[in-house]
N, C-alpha and C positions, 0 to 999 in steps of 0.2 A: 420609215415612219411618216405618217401623214402629217401635214403641217397643221398646227393648232395656233390660231391667232387669238390672242386675248387682249381685251381693252381694259386699261386701268387709268382712271381719271382722264379719259378722253384720248389717251395715247397707247401705243403698243408696248407690250412687255418685250424687253430685249431678249430674254431667254424664253423659248417655247415650252409650253407645258407638255408633260409626258403622260399625265393622267388627270382625270376629273374624279373627285370623290364627294358623294353626298353623305352627310352625317346627320342622322336624326338622334339628337341627344335625349337621354332620359336619366333618371336618378340611378337606376340599377343596370340598365342594358342599353347600349348604343347600337343602332342599326347602320350598317355601312354598305354603300353601293359604289363600286369602283368601275370606271370606264377606262380601259387601257387604250390609249390612242393608237399605239402601234398595231395591236391585234384587233381593235374595235370590238373587244369582248367586254361584257358586263359581268361583274362578280359581286354577289350579295352575301353578307354574313353578319352575325351579331358579335358585339364586343362587350364583355362585362366591364362595369365601371370600377376602376381602381387606378390609383396613380401608377402602380407598377405595370398593369396591363396596358395602359395608354402609352407609357413610355416604350414598352417593348414593341407595340404596334408601330410607333413612329420610327423606331430603329429598323424594323423590318421594311417599312416603306422606303427609307433612305437606301438600304442595301438593294432592295428590289429594283429601284430605278436609278441606282448609282448617283444619288444626290440630285437627280433632275427635279425640276419644279413640278409640284402637283397642286392643283386647285382644289381646295376643300370648301364645300358649300354647307353651311349650317344655319339652322333656324334660331339664331340668337345673336345679340350684340355684346354679350358679356357672360361670364360664368366660368365654372371650373374648366370646361373643355377649351373654351376660347383662351383662357390664361395659359393653358398647357401648350396650345398650338402656336400662340403668337411668338414664342421664342425660337421656333424652328425656322432656320433660314431657307429651307427648301419648300416651305408651305406658303401658298398664296391664299389668304382667307377671303371668303365671300359671305358675310352675314346677310341673310335674307329676311325681310319683314314677314312675320307669320301671316299677315293678311294677304300678302302676295302669294304665298304658298297655298293658302286656303282657296283663293280664287283660281289658281292654276290647277289645283286638285279637282275643283268642281267642273272644269272643262272636260275632264276624262271620267270622273265618277260623279254623275249628276245626283246620285242618291245622297251624297254628303257623307258617305262612309269614310272613316279615317283608319288607316293602317300604317303603323310605323315603318315596316320594311318598304312599302310602296312610297311613303313620304321621302325616304332616303333616296330612292331612285328619281322621284319627281324633282327633288332639290337639285340633284346632279344634272338632270336633263334640262331643267329650266335655265340654268346659267350656261351650261355647255352649248346649248343651241342658240342662246341669245346673249353672248358675252358682252356685246356693245351696250346692252341695257343695264348692266350691273357694274358697280364700282368695287374694286378690291379694297379690303380694309387694311389700313396701315396704322400701326400702333403709334401713339404719341410718345414723346419723351417721358421718362419715368416721373418727373416732377409734375408735368401737366396732367398725366394720367392719375397720379396720386391726388392732386388737387380736385379733379373731377369726382373721384370716388368719395373723397372726404366731405365735399360740400353737399353731395347728394345724401350721404349718410347722416350728416348733421340735420338736414331738413327732415328726415324721417324721425329723428329724435325730437325735433321741435314739434312735429305733428303729434308724436306720442305725448309730449308734455302738454300740448293743447287739449288733447282728449282727456287726460287726467285732470287738468284744471277745470274743464267743463263739467266733468263728473263731480268734482269737489264742490263746485258752485251749486249744482243741482241738489246734492245731499245737504249742504248747509241751509239752503232755502227751505228744506222740509222740516227743520227743527231748530236751527240756530242761525237765522239770517243776519243777525247783528255782526257776526264774526267776519262777514264779507267786507265790512268797512273797518272793523277794529284790527283785523289781522294784517292788513296791508295787501299788496298785490299777491294774489294766490299762487303765482308762479315765482315766488321769491323765497329765500331761506327764512326770512322773518315770518312769513305766513306759516310755513311748515313747522317751525319751532313753536309758534303760538298755538297752533292747533294740536300739536303732539302733546303739549303741556296742559292746555285747557280746551279739550274737545267739546265741552258743554258750557252753557251759561252758568249752571250751578257751580261747576269747578272754577270758572273765571271769577265769580262773585265771592268765592271763598278765599281767593288769593289776596295777600296783603298788598295795600297800595304801594308800599316801598318796593315790593318785588315787581309790580307792573311798571313802575317808573324806571327801574333798572333795566327791565326788558326793552322798553322803547328806546332808552338812551343807548343801549348796546347796538342798535341798528340805525343810528342816526343822531341828529342833534335837533329834535323837535323843540318848539317853544314851550316854556313852562306852563303858559296859559292853555296851550293845546293839550298838554298831558293832563292838566287838572280837569279840563272839560271832558276829556275822554274817560277819566276815572269816575266822574259824576254820572256820565251816561251808563257806564257799566253798573254802578251802584243802583241806579233807578230802573234798570232794564227789566222787562217782564218777558217770560218765556213764550215762544210762539205756541208750544204745546207742552202739556205735562204728562203725555202718554209715555210711560216708562219704556214700552216696547219700541216706539218710534225713536226715542232718544238713545236707547241702547244700540239699536241697529245703525242709526245715523252716525253716532259717535265712533263706532267701530270702523265703519266705512271711511269716515273722514280721517281717522288716524292711519288707516291702511293706505289711503291715497296720498296723504302728506308724506308718509314714509317712502313712497315711490317717487314723488316729485323731487324731494331733496337731492337724492343721488343723480337724478336726471339733470338737474341744474348744474351739478359739478361736472358731469360728463360733457355736457354741451360747452361748458367753459374750456374743457380740455380740447375739444374739437376746434373751438375758436382760436386757441393758441396755436394749434397745428396748422390751421388754415392760414393764419397770419404769417407763420414761419415759411410755408410754401409760397405764399403770395409775394412776400417781401423779396425773396431771392429770384423770382421769375423775371426774365428779361422783358416781358410785355406788361409789367406791372404799371408803369406810368401811363400807358394808353388807357387802361381801365380806371385808374385812380382819377383821371382828368374828367370823367363823366359826371355831370351834376346829379347828385342824389344817389350815386352808386354806393358810397360808403364802404365800411369794413365788411359787410355781409354780401352785398350785391356785386361789388367789383370782382371778387374771386369767382362768383358764380357766372358772371358774364364771360370772364376769361376761360372758365372751364367749358362754357357753351361753344365758344369759337375755337378753342384749342390753340396750338402753337404752329401747326403745319399750314403754311400759306397756300399750299397746293390743294388743301382739302376742299375749299370753297372757291368756285369760279366766279360767283356773283352773289350779291346780296339777296337776290331772288331765291337762291337755293336755301339760304338760312331762313328766310321768311316762310318758305313752303314747309321745310322739314320741321321747324319749330311749331307749326300750327298757327302762326300769326297771320299768314296770308289766308284770305277767305277761299272757299271752294265754290265754283260756279257750275251748276248743273243746268243743262239746256237741252230741251227736246221739242222740236217744232217751234211753236210760238211761246212756249213756256220757258221761263228762265228763273232760276232760284239760286240765290247767293246765301251761303251759311258759313258758320265757323268750321274749321277743320277739326275733326274728332280723332283721327288716326295720326298721332304725333307723340314725340317724347314729352310727357306731361310736365316733367320737372323743367325742361328747357323752355317750354311755353310759359310756365309759371314764372320763370326767371325774367323773361322779357316783359311780361305783364306787370310784375311787381316793380321792375325798374322804371317802366313808363309811369306808373302811379307815383313813385317817389320823385321822379324828375319834375313833376308838376309844381312841387314846393320850391325847388331850387332853380328852375329854368323858366324864364319869362315866355319864350316862344312856345315851349311845351304846354305851359299853363294856358296861353292864349288859344292854342290849337284845340286843346281838350275842351275848354269852355265853349269854343265856337261850335264844335261837334254836338255838345250837349244842347246848346241853344237851338240847333237845327234838328232836334228830335232823336239823336243817337242815344242809345242806352249807355250806362256807365261803362260796362265791360266792353261794349263795341267801340266806344270812344278810346278806351285804353289800348285796345288791340290796334286801332288805326294809328295811335301815337307811337306804339311800339314798332309798327311797320315802318314809320319814318325813322325812328331811332336806329333800326337795324341797318338801314342804308348808310346812315352817318357812321355808325360803329364799324361797319364793314370797311369803309374807306380809311378810317383811322387805323384799324387793325392791319389792313393790307399794306399800308404805307408806313406802319410803325410810327404814327404821328399822334401825339396827344390831342384830344378834342379842345378846340379854342372857340368859344362861343362868339367872340367878337368877329372872327373871320366868317363864321357861318351866317351871322346876322348881316354882315356886309354883303355876302353873296346873295342873300335873299333880297336885299334892297336893290342891288345891281340888276337882278333878274325881274324886278318889279313884282315879286311874289305877294299875293294878298296876305300871306302869313306875316310879312314884314310890317304891314300896317296894323294888323291885329296885335303884334308884339309891342309896337310903339304905343298903342293905346293902353296896354297893360302897364308898361313902364311909366307912363304919365300918371296913372292912378296911384301906384305904389312903387317906391324904389326897390330894385332887386335886392334879395337877401345875399349876404356874404356866405359863401359855401364853406362849411367846416372842413379843414384839411384832414 
């Protein structure tokens, strides 16, 4: 058997691989390309997608190579196939970025033609011939993996809620704009119940004042004067339009959207409870809770972004690059162009971007640095990315050493180094005392 040297996280695998496998995943059919290291022969075939077929294939691989390690290269970082393979002790997984495969394919097929069987072979060859350039995927512990998937799923639900709320606002503006103020926040149960019961101004004006008072008191404790003023506004209101067609279509859409928004609110709350449960029992919780402005939403997302495996990242620069926070520099001759990174995990980039924005409220040096960049011509998002770039370096050090963030130590370090940021922070603190962070 010829020697096969494989690099994982910069080090050598103690057990040599006996085969390389390229797997081009699809919904119905998987293309397989196997390079047997002993015989140096390549075998190509297709595999139908089903749980039973995939498990039989893995059993056959284990028997064929007597439990020896096989490297499986696939073009994805999650999904049904990855979840099936990650539990196999003899499989070493190499997820490849689709952009990397596309560029590699163009080197051999300049026409841009794509063919799944060829892609399986290209995947296998790309990593087999350049193992030192790729890092094997290692699964996180179940709790960290669960937290990552749940926070990402929650964000998708929030995005869905936002889309529905925007549509609801648009439809109300077309025939019943007063409801935007009277119903309350449109992403709340109060607004949904208000619009389901009174989707038009006419229906609302026909309601008894006592019924309206009871409704508002059921969702809070507003002042009696505020309720009375609201009832007077409703009584004297005039419709934006009296076109029955516009009112009918608008009210039907409003009721339909309100009926969608209400269960979304409940489901998001369930996700929040599950995230809280997973986060509270995680051993790294205190590191991320200590970050100013992280809070109940962003702290679990930051934990999910870094993970629990301390060997996953060798430096903060890796996180800055992978997340898309670090800029990309393109240079040719005398031309040099710096721009934001587009090919990156969007949710991870969004997490650091939103944390940087939140930290401005709770952290004096972050506020000072952000406004300094804005004053020197940086755009809002560019300034937030620059601030996130700094935060990642701090966060990496805290995470690597399992040490909670302590702002007084960081500010003392800035002062000792004579950093200009120290003077900017002192100027902010003299103008306004720092806020107390909510635990």
